[in-house]
N, CA, C and O atoms as a GROMACS GRO file, in nm:
protein
  480
    1UNK      N    1   4.254   8.062  15.796
    1UNK     CA    2   4.225   8.114  15.664
    1UNK      C    3   4.157   8.250  15.678
    1UNK      O    4   4.065   8.264  15.759
    2UNK      N    5   4.198   8.350  15.602
    2UNK     CA    6   4.139   8.483  15.613
    2UNK      C    7   3.995   8.484  15.561
    2UNK      O    8   3.957   8.405  15.474
    3UNK      N    9   3.917   8.575  15.615
    3UNK     CA   10   3.778   8.589  15.574
    3UNK      C   11   3.769   8.684  15.455
    3UNK      O   12   3.848   8.778  15.442
    4UNK      N   13   3.673   8.658  15.369
    4UNK     CA   14   3.644   8.745  15.255
    4UNK      C   15   3.516   8.820  15.285
    4UNK      O   16   3.414   8.759  15.315
    5UNK      N   17   3.522   8.952  15.277
    5UNK     CA   18   3.406   9.035  15.306
    5UNK      C   19   3.344   9.083  15.175
    5UNK      O   20   3.415   9.132  15.087
    6UNK      N   21   3.212   9.069  15.163
    6UNK     CA   22   3.139   9.117  15.047
    6UNK      C   23   3.058   9.240  15.087
    6UNK      O   24   2.989   9.241  15.189
    7UNK      N   25   3.070   9.343  15.004
    7UNK     CA   26   2.994   9.465  15.027
    7UNK      C   27   2.881   9.473  14.926
    7UNK      O   28   2.866   9.386  14.841
    8UNK      N   29   2.804   9.577  14.937
    8UNK     CA   30   2.694   9.602  14.844
    8UNK      C   31   2.747   9.609  14.700
    8UNK      O   32   2.685   9.556  14.607
    9UNK      N   33   2.860   9.673  14.682
    9UNK     CA   34   2.921   9.688  14.549
    9UNK      C   35   2.964   9.552  14.492
    9UNK      O   36   2.949   9.527  14.373
   10UNK      N   37   3.017   9.464  14.578
   10UNK     CA   38   3.056   9.331  14.534
   10UNK      C   39   2.936   9.251  14.482
   10UNK      O   40   2.948   9.177  14.384
   11UNK      N   41   2.822   9.266  14.547
   11UNK     CA   42   2.700   9.197  14.503
   11UNK      C   43   2.657   9.252  14.368
   11UNK      O   44   2.617   9.176  14.279
   12UNK      N   45   2.663   9.383  14.351
   12UNK     CA   46   2.629   9.443  14.221
   12UNK      C   47   2.721   9.389  14.112
   12UNK      O   48   2.675   9.360  14.002
   13UNK      N   49   2.850   9.376  14.141
   13UNK     CA   50   2.946   9.323  14.044
   13UNK      C   51   2.914   9.178  14.006
   13UNK      O   52   2.925   9.140  13.890
   14UNK      N   53   2.872   9.099  14.106
   14UNK     CA   54   2.833   8.960  14.076
   14UNK      C   55   2.719   8.956  13.975
   14UNK      O   56   2.722   8.881  13.878
   15UNK      N   57   2.618   9.039  13.999
   15UNK     CA   58   2.501   9.043  13.912
   15UNK      C   59   2.539   9.090  13.772
   15UNK      O   60   2.490   9.037  13.673
   16UNK      N   61   2.627   9.190  13.763
   16UNK     CA   62   2.671   9.238  13.632
   16UNK      C   63   2.743   9.129  13.554
   16UNK      O   64   2.738   9.125  13.431
   17UNK      N   65   2.812   9.038  13.627
   17UNK     CA   66   2.881   8.926  13.560
   17UNK      C   67   2.786   8.810  13.532
   17UNK      O   68   2.827   8.709  13.474
   18UNK      N   69   2.659   8.823  13.573
   18UNK     CA   70   2.560   8.720  13.548
   18UNK      C   71   2.559   8.609  13.653
   18UNK      O   72   2.501   8.503  13.631
   19UNK      N   73   2.621   8.633  13.766
   19UNK     CA   74   2.623   8.534  13.873
   19UNK      C   75   2.511   8.567  13.972
   19UNK      O   76   2.504   8.678  14.025
   20UNK      N   77   2.424   8.470  13.994
   20UNK     CA   78   2.310   8.494  14.082
   20UNK      C   79   2.307   8.401  14.202
   20UNK      O   80   2.204   8.389  14.268
   21UNK      N   81   2.418   8.337  14.231
   21UNK     CA   82   2.428   8.257  14.353
   21UNK      C   83   2.561   8.286  14.420
   21UNK      O   84   2.662   8.312  14.354
   22UNK      N   85   2.559   8.280  14.552
   22UNK     CA   86   2.681   8.302  14.629
   22UNK      C   87   2.676   8.208  14.749
   22UNK      O   88   2.581   8.209  14.827
   23UNK      N   89   2.778   8.126  14.761
   23UNK     CA   90   2.787   8.035  14.875
   23UNK      C   91   2.854   8.108  14.990
   23UNK      O   92   2.967   8.155  14.979
   24UNK      N   93   2.781   8.117  15.100
   24UNK     CA   94   2.830   8.186  15.219
   24UNK      C   95   2.869   8.080  15.321
   24UNK      O   96   2.789   7.995  15.358
   25UNK      N   97   2.994   8.088  15.366
   25UNK     CA   98   3.043   7.993  15.466
   25UNK      C   99   3.112   8.072  15.576
   25UNK      O  100   3.103   8.194  15.580
   26UNK      N  101   3.180   8.002  15.664
   26UNK     CA  102   3.245   8.072  15.776
   26UNK      C  103   3.355   8.168  15.732
   26UNK      O  104   3.392   8.257  15.808
   27UNK      N  105   3.408   8.150  15.610
   27UNK     CA  106   3.514   8.238  15.562
   27UNK      C  107   3.463   8.349  15.470
   27UNK      O  108   3.541   8.432  15.423
   28UNK      N  109   3.332   8.351  15.446
   28UNK     CA  110   3.270   8.454  15.362
   28UNK      C  111   3.173   8.532  15.449
   28UNK      O  112   3.083   8.475  15.509
   29UNK      N  113   3.193   8.663  15.456
   29UNK     CA  114   3.109   8.748  15.540
   29UNK      C  115   3.044   8.853  15.452
   29UNK      O  116   3.110   8.917  15.370
   30UNK      N  117   2.913   8.872  15.470
   30UNK     CA  118   2.840   8.976  15.397
   30UNK      C  119   2.809   9.090  15.493
   30UNK      O  120   2.771   9.067  15.608
   31UNK      N  121   2.825   9.211  15.444
   31UNK     CA  122   2.781   9.325  15.524
   31UNK      C  123   2.628   9.327  15.522
   31UNK      O  124   2.566   9.261  15.439
   32UNK      N  125   2.571   9.402  15.612
   32UNK     CA  126   2.425   9.413  15.617
   32UNK      C  127   2.369   9.466  15.485
   32UNK      O  128   2.268   9.416  15.435
   33UNK      N  129   2.436   9.567  15.428
   33UNK     CA  130   2.391   9.624  15.300
   33UNK      C  131   2.407   9.524  15.186
   33UNK      O  132   2.324   9.520  15.095
   34UNK      N  133   2.512   9.443  15.191
   34UNK     CA  134   2.532   9.341  15.087
   34UNK      C  135   2.420   9.238  15.093
   34UNK      O  136   2.369   9.194  14.990
   35UNK      N  137   2.384   9.198  15.215
   35UNK     CA  138   2.275   9.102  15.234
   35UNK      C  139   2.145   9.157  15.175
   35UNK      O  140   2.074   9.087  15.103
   36UNK      N  141   2.115   9.283  15.206
   36UNK     CA  142   1.993   9.346  15.155
   36UNK      C  143   1.997   9.361  15.004
   36UNK      O  144   1.897   9.339  14.936
   37UNK      N  145   2.113   9.399  14.950
   37UNK     CA  146   2.128   9.416  14.804
   37UNK      C  147   2.108   9.282  14.733
   37UNK      O  148   2.041   9.275  14.630
   38UNK      N  149   2.165   9.177  14.788
   38UNK     CA  150   2.150   9.043  14.729
   38UNK      C  151   2.002   9.004  14.726
   38UNK      O  152   1.954   8.948  14.628
   39UNK      N  153   1.932   9.034  14.833
   39UNK     CA  154   1.789   9.004  14.840
   39UNK      C  155   1.712   9.082  14.733
   39UNK      O  156   1.626   9.027  14.666
   40UNK      N  157   1.744   9.212  14.718
   40UNK     CA  158   1.676   9.296  14.620
   40UNK      C  159   1.705   9.254  14.476
   40UNK      O  160   1.617   9.260  14.391
   41UNK      N  161   1.830   9.212  14.450
   41UNK     CA  162   1.869   9.178  14.313
   41UNK      C  163   1.843   9.032  14.278
   41UNK      O  164   1.869   8.989  14.165
   42UNK      N  165   1.793   8.956  14.373
   42UNK     CA  166   1.760   8.816  14.346
   42UNK      C  167   1.879   8.723  14.349
   42UNK      O  168   1.875   8.615  14.289
   43UNK      N  169   1.984   8.760  14.418
   43UNK     CA  170   2.100   8.673  14.433
   43UNK      C  171   2.067   8.571  14.540
   43UNK      O  172   2.032   8.607  14.652
   44UNK      N  173   2.079   8.444  14.505
   44UNK     CA  174   2.050   8.337  14.601
   44UNK      C  175   2.174   8.314  14.687
   44UNK      O  176   2.282   8.285  14.636
   45UNK      N  177   2.156   8.327  14.818
   45UNK     CA  178   2.265   8.303  14.912
   45UNK      C  179   2.253   8.162  14.966
   45UNK      O  180   2.154   8.127  15.030
   46UNK      N  181   2.354   8.083  14.938
   46UNK     CA  182   2.355   7.945  14.986
   46UNK      C  183   2.433   7.947  15.117
   46UNK      O  184   2.555   7.964  15.119
   47UNK      N  185   2.359   7.929  15.228
   47UNK     CA  186   2.420   7.938  15.359
   47UNK      C  187   2.346   7.845  15.456
   47UNK      O  188   2.233   7.806  15.430
   48UNK      N  189   2.411   7.812  15.567
   48UNK     CA  190   2.348   7.719  15.661
   48UNK      C  191   2.226   7.780  15.732
   48UNK      O  192   2.144   7.705  15.784
   49UNK      N  193   2.213   7.911  15.735
   49UNK     CA  194   2.100   7.978  15.799
   49UNK      C  195   2.060   8.097  15.715
   49UNK      O  196   2.143   8.154  15.644
   50UNK      N  197   1.935   8.135  15.721
   50UNK     CA  198   1.884   8.244  15.638
   50UNK      C  199   1.863   8.372  15.720
   50UNK      O  200   1.759   8.436  15.710
   51UNK      N  201   1.960   8.407  15.799
   51UNK     CA  202   1.947   8.526  15.881
   51UNK      C  203   2.041   8.635  15.830
   51UNK      O  204   2.145   8.605  15.772
   52UNK      N  205   2.003   8.760  15.851
   52UNK     CA  206   2.092   8.870  15.811
   52UNK      C  207   2.222   8.866  15.891
   52UNK      O  208   2.225   8.809  16.000
   53UNK      N  209   2.326   8.926  15.840
   53UNK     CA  210   2.456   8.922  15.908
   53UNK      C  211   2.452   8.978  16.050
   53UNK      O  212   2.529   8.933  16.135
   54UNK      N  213   2.366   9.073  16.076
   54UNK     CA  214   2.364   9.134  16.209
   54UNK      C  215   2.287   9.052  16.311
   54UNK      O  216   2.296   9.079  16.431
   55UNK      N  217   2.212   8.952  16.266
   55UNK     CA  218   2.134   8.870  16.359
   55UNK      C  219   2.224   8.769  16.427
   55UNK      O  220   2.292   8.691  16.360
   56UNK      N  221   2.225   8.768  16.560
   56UNK     CA  222   2.309   8.672  16.630
   56UNK      C  223   2.251   8.532  16.620
   56UNK      O  224   2.129   8.514  16.614
   57UNK      N  225   2.337   8.435  16.619
   57UNK     CA  226   2.292   8.296  16.619
   57UNK      C  227   2.309   8.245  16.761
   57UNK      O  228   2.420   8.245  16.815
   58UNK      N  229   2.200   8.203  16.819
   58UNK     CA  230   2.203   8.160  16.959
   58UNK      C  231   2.150   8.017  16.969
   58UNK      O  232   2.033   7.995  16.999
   59UNK      N  233   2.238   7.919  16.944
   59UNK     CA  234   2.190   7.780  16.947
   59UNK      C  235   2.140   7.738  17.084
   59UNK      O  236   2.055   7.649  17.094
   60UNK      N  237   2.191   7.800  17.190
   60UNK     CA  238   2.149   7.761  17.323
   60UNK      C  239   2.003   7.793  17.349
   60UNK      O  240   1.943   7.736  17.440
   61UNK      N  241   1.944   7.883  17.272
   61UNK     CA  242   1.803   7.914  17.290
   61UNK      C  243   1.713   7.807  17.231
   61UNK      O  244   1.598   7.792  17.272
   62UNK      N  245   1.765   7.732  17.134
   62UNK     CA  246   1.683   7.629  17.071
   62UNK      C  247   1.710   7.490  17.127
   62UNK      O  248   1.645   7.394  17.088
   63UNK      N  249   1.807   7.479  17.219
   63UNK     CA  250   1.835   7.349  17.278
   63UNK      C  251   1.719   7.309  17.366
   63UNK      O  252   1.660   7.392  17.436
   64UNK      N  253   1.686   7.180  17.363
   64UNK     CA  254   1.582   7.131  17.451
   64UNK      C  255   1.639   7.120  17.590
   64UNK      O  256   1.749   7.068  17.610
   65UNK      N  257   1.565   7.170  17.685
   65UNK     CA  258   1.609   7.159  17.823
   65UNK      C  259   1.498   7.096  17.905
   65UNK      O  260   1.380   7.113  17.877
   66UNK      N  261   1.540   7.021  18.004
   66UNK     CA  262   1.445   6.961  18.096
   66UNK      C  263   1.415   7.063  18.204
   66UNK      O  264   1.496   7.153  18.229
   67UNK      N  265   1.299   7.052  18.267
   67UNK     CA  266   1.273   7.141  18.379
   67UNK      C  267   1.382   7.127  18.485
   67UNK      O  268   1.443   7.020  18.497
   68UNK      N  269   1.406   7.232  18.559
   68UNK     CA  270   1.512   7.231  18.659
   68UNK      C  271   1.495   7.118  18.759
   68UNK      O  272   1.593   7.058  18.802
   69UNK      N  273   1.370   7.088  18.795
   69UNK     CA  274   1.348   6.981  18.893
   69UNK      C  275   1.390   6.846  18.836
   69UNK      O  276   1.443   6.762  18.909
   70UNK      N  277   1.367   6.823  18.705
   70UNK     CA  278   1.408   6.696  18.642
   70UNK      C  279   1.559   6.689  18.631
   70UNK      O  280   1.617   6.582  18.648
   71UNK      N  281   1.623   6.802  18.602
   71UNK     CA  282   1.769   6.802  18.593
   71UNK      C  283   1.830   6.780  18.730
   71UNK      O  284   1.929   6.707  18.743
   72UNK      N  285   1.772   6.843  18.832
   72UNK     CA  286   1.826   6.827  18.966
   72UNK      C  287   1.815   6.683  19.012
   72UNK      O  288   1.903   6.633  19.081
   73UNK      N  289   1.706   6.616  18.974
   73UNK     CA  290   1.690   6.476  19.013
   73UNK      C  291   1.788   6.388  18.939
   73UNK      O  292   1.835   6.288  18.994
   74UNK      N  293   1.821   6.424  18.817
   74UNK     CA  294   1.911   6.343  18.736
   74UNK      C  295   2.057   6.368  18.772
   74UNK      O  296   2.137   6.274  18.768
   75UNK      N  297   2.094   6.490  18.808
   75UNK     CA  298   2.231   6.525  18.838
   75UNK      C  299   2.246   6.556  18.987
   75UNK      O  300   2.205   6.662  19.032
   76UNK      N  301   2.304   6.464  19.063
   76UNK     CA  302   2.321   6.494  19.204
   76UNK      C  303   2.419   6.609  19.222
   76UNK      O  304   2.527   6.607  19.164
   77UNK      N  305   2.381   6.707  19.300
   77UNK     CA  306   2.465   6.825  19.321
   77UNK      C  307   2.567   6.796  19.431
   77UNK      O  308   2.536   6.738  19.534
   78UNK      N  309   2.689   6.840  19.406
   78UNK     CA  310   2.791   6.830  19.509
   78UNK      C  311   2.768   6.942  19.608
   78UNK      O  312   2.692   7.035  19.579
   79UNK      N  313   2.832   6.937  19.723
   79UNK     CA  314   2.814   7.041  19.823
   79UNK      C  315   2.857   7.176  19.767
   79UNK      O  316   2.788   7.276  19.790
   80UNK      N  317   2.969   7.182  19.695
   80UNK     CA  318   3.017   7.308  19.637
   80UNK      C  319   2.920   7.361  19.534
   80UNK      O  320   2.889   7.480  19.530
   81UNK      N  321   2.870   7.270  19.448
   81UNK     CA  322   2.778   7.308  19.342
   81UNK      C  323   2.648   7.360  19.404
   81UNK      O  324   2.593   7.460  19.358
   82UNK      N  325   2.599   7.294  19.506
   82UNK     CA  326   2.476   7.334  19.571
   82UNK      C  327   2.493   7.471  19.638
   82UNK      O  328   2.404   7.556  19.631
   83UNK      N  329   2.606   7.491  19.702
   83UNK     CA  330   2.634   7.619  19.768
   83UNK      C  331   2.642   7.731  19.663
   83UNK      O  332   2.589   7.840  19.684
   84UNK      N  333   2.708   7.704  19.552
   84UNK     CA  334   2.721   7.803  19.445
   84UNK      C  335   2.584   7.839  19.389
   84UNK      O  336   2.553   7.957  19.369
   85UNK      N  337   2.502   7.738  19.365
   85UNK     CA  338   2.367   7.763  19.314
   85UNK      C  339   2.289   7.852  19.410
   85UNK      O  340   2.220   7.945  19.368
   86UNK      N  341   2.299   7.823  19.538
   86UNK     CA  342   2.226   7.900  19.639
   86UNK      C  343   2.275   8.044  19.644
   86UNK      O  344   2.196   8.137  19.657
   87UNK      N  345   2.407   8.063  19.636
   87UNK     CA  346   2.463   8.199  19.637
   87UNK      C  347   2.417   8.278  19.515
   87UNK      O  348   2.384   8.396  19.526
   88UNK      N  349   2.415   8.213  19.398
   88UNK     CA  350   2.369   8.280  19.275
   88UNK      C  351   2.221   8.314  19.289
   88UNK      O  352   2.180   8.426  19.260
   89UNK      N  353   2.142   8.217  19.334
   89UNK     CA  354   1.998   8.238  19.351
   89UNK      C  355   1.972   8.356  19.446
   89UNK      O  356   1.887   8.441  19.418
   90UNK      N  357   2.044   8.360  19.558
   90UNK     CA  358   2.026   8.468  19.656
   90UNK      C  359   2.063   8.604  19.597
   90UNK      O  360   1.993   8.703  19.619
   91UNK      N  361   2.174   8.608  19.522
   91UNK     CA  362   2.218   8.735  19.462
   91UNK      C  363   2.116   8.786  19.361
   91UNK      O  364   2.086   8.905  19.357
   92UNK      N  365   2.062   8.696  19.280
   92UNK     CA  366   1.962   8.737  19.180
   92UNK      C  367   1.835   8.783  19.249
   92UNK      O  368   1.777   8.885  19.212
   93UNK      N  369   1.791   8.708  19.350
   93UNK     CA  370   1.669   8.745  19.422
   93UNK      C  371   1.686   8.880  19.492
   93UNK      O  372   1.592   8.960  19.497
   94UNK      N  373   1.805   8.905  19.545
   94UNK     CA  374   1.831   9.034  19.610
   94UNK      C  375   1.819   9.147  19.509
   94UNK      O  376   1.764   9.254  19.539
   95UNK      N  377   1.872   9.124  19.389
   95UNK     CA  378   1.872   9.227  19.285
   95UNK      C  379   1.734   9.245  19.222
   95UNK      O  380   1.690   9.358  19.201
   96UNK      N  381   1.664   9.133  19.193
   96UNK     CA  382   1.539   9.140  19.118
   96UNK      C  383   1.414   9.118  19.202
   96UNK      O  384   1.303   9.146  19.157
   97UNK      N  385   1.431   9.070  19.323
   97UNK     CA  386   1.315   9.045  19.408
   97UNK      C  387   1.226   8.937  19.350
   97UNK      O  388   1.274   8.832  19.307
   98UNK      N  389   1.099   8.963  19.347
   98UNK     CA  390   1.002   8.864  19.297
   98UNK      C  391   0.972   8.881  19.149
   98UNK      O  392   0.871   8.829  19.100
   99UNK      N  393   1.056   8.952  19.077
   99UNK     CA  394   1.034   8.973  18.933
   99UNK      C  395   1.063   8.849  18.851
   99UNK      O  396   1.022   8.841  18.736
  100UNK      N  397   1.134   8.752  18.910
  100UNK     CA  398   1.172   8.633  18.834
  100UNK      C  399   1.113   8.508  18.898
  100UNK      O  400   1.112   8.495  19.021
  101UNK      N  401   1.065   8.420  18.816
  101UNK     CA  402   1.006   8.294  18.858
  101UNK      C  403   1.116   8.201  18.911
  101UNK      O  404   1.222   8.190  18.849
  102UNK      N  405   1.092   8.134  19.022
  102UNK     CA  406   1.192   8.046  19.083
  102UNK      C  407   1.232   7.932  18.990
  102UNK      O  408   1.351   7.898  18.981
  103UNK      N  409   1.136   7.873  18.920
  103UNK     CA  410   1.167   7.762  18.829
  103UNK      C  411   1.253   7.811  18.712
  103UNK      O  412   1.349   7.745  18.672
  104UNK      N  413   1.218   7.927  18.659
  104UNK     CA  414   1.297   7.985  18.550
  104UNK      C  415   1.438   8.017  18.597
  104UNK      O  416   1.535   7.990  18.526
  105UNK      N  417   1.450   8.073  18.716
  105UNK     CA  418   1.582   8.106  18.771
  105UNK      C  419   1.666   7.980  18.788
  105UNK      O  420   1.785   7.980  18.755
  106UNK      N  421   1.607   7.872  18.839
  106UNK     CA  422   1.681   7.746  18.855
  106UNK      C  423   1.726   7.691  18.719
  106UNK      O  424   1.837   7.639  18.706
  107UNK      N  425   1.640   7.703  18.619
  107UNK     CA  426   1.675   7.658  18.485
  107UNK      C  427   1.792   7.738  18.429
  107UNK      O  428   1.885   7.682  18.370
  108UNK      N  429   1.787   7.869  18.447
  108UNK     CA  430   1.895   7.956  18.397
  108UNK      C  431   2.026   7.925  18.467
  108UNK      O  432   2.131   7.915  18.403
  109UNK      N  433   2.020   7.911  18.599
  109UNK     CA  434   2.142   7.880  18.676
  109UNK      C  435   2.202   7.748  18.630
  109UNK      O  436   2.323   7.738  18.609
  110UNK      N  437   2.118   7.647  18.613
  110UNK     CA  438   2.167   7.516  18.568
  110UNK      C  439   2.229   7.525  18.430
  110UNK      O  440   2.336   7.468  18.406
  111UNK      N  441   2.163   7.596  18.340
  111UNK     CA  442   2.214   7.610  18.203
  111UNK      C  443   2.349   7.682  18.202
  111UNK      O  444   2.441   7.639  18.132
  112UNK      N  445   2.362   7.789  18.278
  112UNK     CA  446   2.487   7.864  18.282
  112UNK      C  447   2.598   7.779  18.343
  112UNK      O  448   2.708   7.775  18.290
  113UNK      N  449   2.570   7.713  18.453
  113UNK     CA  450   2.673   7.629  18.517
  113UNK      C  451   2.716   7.514  18.426
  113UNK      O  452   2.834   7.481  18.419
  114UNK      N  453   2.621   7.454  18.356
  114UNK     CA  454   2.656   7.345  18.264
  114UNK      C  455   2.736   7.397  18.145
  114UNK      O  456   2.831   7.331  18.101
  115UNK      N  457   2.699   7.514  18.091
  115UNK     CA  458   2.771   7.571  17.976
  115UNK      C  459   2.912   7.615  18.013
  115UNK      O  460   3.000   7.618  17.927
  116UNK      N  461   2.934   7.650  18.139
  116UNK     CA  462   3.068   7.691  18.181
  116UNK      C  463   3.149   7.574  18.236
  116UNK      O  464   3.266   7.590  18.270
  117UNK      N  465   3.087   7.457  18.244
  117UNK     CA  466   3.158   7.338  18.290
  117UNK      C  467   3.157   7.323  18.441
  117UNK      O  468   3.213   7.226  18.493
  118UNK      N  469   3.096   7.414  18.512
  118UNK     CA  470   3.092   7.407  18.658
  118UNK      C  471   2.985   7.309  18.704
  118UNK      O  472   3.001   7.242  18.806
  119UNK      N  473   2.877   7.300  18.629
  119UNK     CA  474   2.764   7.216  18.671
  119UNK      C  475   2.777   7.071  18.636
  119UNK      O  476   2.690   6.991  18.672
  120UNK      N  477   2.883   7.033  18.568
  120UNK     CA  478   2.897   6.893  18.523
  120UNK      C  479   2.975   6.812  18.621
  120UNK      O  480   2.996   6.692  18.600
   0.00000   0.00000   0.00000
């Protein structure tokens, strides 16, 4: 289904017609200016999240994760998986040195491998 884009002018037209609510879904996209105009004119946007259009939605940042040591104990690593983890860890350490915490690095590696299907 094609997406419908609303601009600042479209929001002004809604208000002129006396409409003060707009349901925003995956097929309705507001430009940044339309979002701001709706806010200024008091148009209520009914949407699953209250973020401006330019703000990325990153559900992976809000997912609960166990510490890397707890995940490692729960998920036995195969030889290939363990080797891959070590190669990634070595490459990052070579690039960043001691700028990154080992526990954080292990958590990031686990999360990336699981999200790409390699760690499962």
